[in-house]
Every structure is written in C-alpha cells, then in structure tokens.
N, C-alpha and C positions, 0 to 999 in steps of 0.2 A: 504494500500499500504506500501512497505517497505520503511523505512525512509533512503535516501541516506547518511545522515551524520552518521547513525548508522552502515550501511552495503552497502558502495559503491560497485558497480558492481552487485547488485541483485535486482530483478530478472534478469536472463539472458538466452539467448539462444546461444549455441555454436555450430557451424557445421564445418566439413570438410570431404570431400569425403563421404563415406557411413554412418558415424557417426554424429548424432545429439544428443546434451545435452540439457535438458530444466527442469524446475521445475516439480516435481511429479504431475500427472494429475489425477483428480477425476475419469475419465473414464477407468484408466488402472487397477483398482482393480481386475477384474476377470483374466485378462492376467498376472498380477504380481503374484497372487495366483498360477496359472497353472505352471508357470515358476519355481517358488520357490519350489512347491511340486515335480516337475519332477528333481529337483537338489539337493534334500535332501542329497544324499551320496556324492555329489560333493563339497557342501557348508558347511554342518555341522561341520566337523573337525575345521574350522576356525571362527565358530560363538560363541558369547557369551553363556554361560551355562544359562540354563532356566529351571524352574520347570514345564513347560508346554509343551505337546508334539509338535513336528514340525507341524503336520497338524492343530492343533488349532492356532498356532502362524502365520499361512500363510493363513488364510481365506480371502476373500475379506473384510470382516468386520475388520480383523487385520490390513489390508493395510490402510483402511480408518482412523483407530486411529493412525497408524504410520505416515500417511500423515500429519494430523492435528499436531501431536508432532513436527515433523521436520518443519512444516510451521511456527510454533510459534517461534523455534529457529532461523530460517532464517529471521523472521521479527524483531527479537531483535539483530541481528548482529552477532551471535555466530555459524552459520552454513551456508554452501553452498551445499544444497542437490539437486543433479541432477540425473534425470533418463537418461539411455543410450539407444538410439535407434540405430539398425544397419539396414541399408536399410529399414527404416520406421517401423521397429518391435521393441517392447520393448525387450531389452536384458540385462539389469543389472541396476546397480547404482553406482555413484561415488560421495563421500561426503568430503567435508573439514569440520571437525567438532572442537569443543573446541577452536574456534577462540578467540585470545586475541589480543586486541589493545594496545594503549599506546607505551611503550618502546619496547615491545616484537614484536608485529605485526607477529603473528605466527598461524598456524592451524595444525591439524592432519588429514592425508589423509586416506581415506578407500574405498574400491570398491568390487564389485563382479560382475561376468559376467556369463551369461548363457553358460553352456558346450557346447551347440550346436553351438556357435560362437567362442569358445575358440580355440587358436592356429592360429588365422588369424591376430593377432595384433590389434583387435578392442579395448580391454582392455587398451593396451598401448597408442593407439591414444587417447581414452577418457581421460585417466589421463594426457597425455600431454597438450590437450586442457584446461583442468581445471587448471593446473599449471601455464600456461601462463595467464590465466584469473586472477588467484590469485595474481600473481606477477604484472600484469598490472592494470586493473580496480579496482580490490579489494584492492589493496596497501599493501600486505603482504610482508614480508621479509623472513620468513622461513616456510617451509612445513616439517612435520615429518611423517614418515611411519613405524609403528611397526609391525614386521613380524615374525612369528614362525620360528624357524631354519629349521623345517621339511617342509617349504613351499618354496621349490626352485624355482618354477616358478614365484611366486610373488617377491622374491628377485631379479631375473633376469630382472623382468619388471622394477623395480625402478632403478636399476643400469644401465640399458640400456638407461634410460631418464636422467642420470647424478647424481643420489642420491649417497650420500657417507654414508658407514656404520659407525656409531660412538661408538657402544657398544652393550653390552648385558644387558638387563633388565631381572633380576632374578624373576621367579614367578610373572610376572608382571600383567597378566590379566586372569581372570576366563573364560577359553575358553573350550568348549566341555567337561565340566565336571570336570576340575581341573585347578589349578593355573599353567599357562604355561610360560616358558621363551620366551622372544621376543628379536630379534635383531631390533635396532633402526637406521633408515636411515634418512638423512636430505638432503634437497636441499634448497639453498640460492638464493635470487634473483641475487646475484653477480656471482654465478656459471653459469648463463645462458647468454652466449655471444651473441646469436641472439634470438632463442626462442626454448622452449622444443619440439614444434612441428618439427622444423627444425632438432633437434637432433634424433627425432623418424624417420623422413623421411630418413635421412642418415643411420639409422640402418637397413633399409629394404634391403634384399638381391636383387641385380639387375640381 
C-alpha cells in the first residue's frame, strides 16, 4: 500500500460527470495498446524520442512494464499516474510527475487523450480534477506544464484552467526525434479562488 506520509492523496479515484480518473489497471493492457496504436499520428509529435518503433512500445506487454514503473513511483511519492475514462471507456492518461516535497511542493503535469473524444472538453475536465486533487489532498503548491510552441490546443487547455505562461525553455526536451523548445506554464494553489473544476465549468459555452 502507498505510505500516506510519503504520498498523501494516493491512491485516489476522481469523478465528475462523464469522466473518471483512477490508478492504471492491470486489465486495461489490451485496450491501452489499441488506443495508442490508433492514435500514433495524433500523439507521436508530442512524445519523447525513442529508438524503438511505436508498435513495439505500445504492446500490451509494454503497458504492463509501464504500469509497474509508474506504480513504483506512485508508491514512493514522486508521481500521481491516473487513467482517464470517459463514459466508462479508457480514453487517456493524466499524470503529475517529478513531485518534490519539502520547501518546493511542486509537480509536472502531463496528459494525453484519445482523438476519438478530443474536442469535447474531456481532457480539460480530467486535468481540472487532478489539479484540484493536487492542491487539496496531495498538498502541492505549484504545478508546471511544459508545452511545445506548436501545440496550440494544449496551450489553450492550460490557459483556460488558469495557468500562467512563465517563459521559453530552449531545446528543453528530446521529443519526436529532436531537442524541442517548450513554453512553461504554472498554476499555484493561491491562483485558485474556488476550484479549477469551477473554472472549467465557467469556460463551457452555455
């Protein structure tokens, strides 16, 4: 079991409307593989570079290896790895990784969503739920999201939820075969007057 002193707020299940977030499940290996294979063109431009072909990195066996790895980080208090379900179906992941405690109390936000449900606000809703959980039960003070300048939809997502652009990180990460610039965005606990979920709800066209 997770040590609550190492990682308060984990494990957790978060829900609102059609979205449910939960720790990665053993039984989702085949479905995760299917979704990742179907979304190669959609996801590959934003993924870390790798010397192994996409198909080999996204087998059910690869999912099981990844799940064990992120599970270890979750148990040691350095990660919050959630699966995203939309209307009961696996649809992506959202993770707060590289969690630092002590005086900093921060983490890095990352996420991906199945193209089949993109454009419906489901990724924004999932991120909003995780942000509220991070600032609440988990006890973090700062969340950081690093996004390529070419990824306009992802920038709009975090800005809609209240993140502030802080600067440009030059050739920051090895993504899709090269060192890529990233824009860095942050959200602080004191930036959230009520909840990030309420901000998301207010952004929905009526």
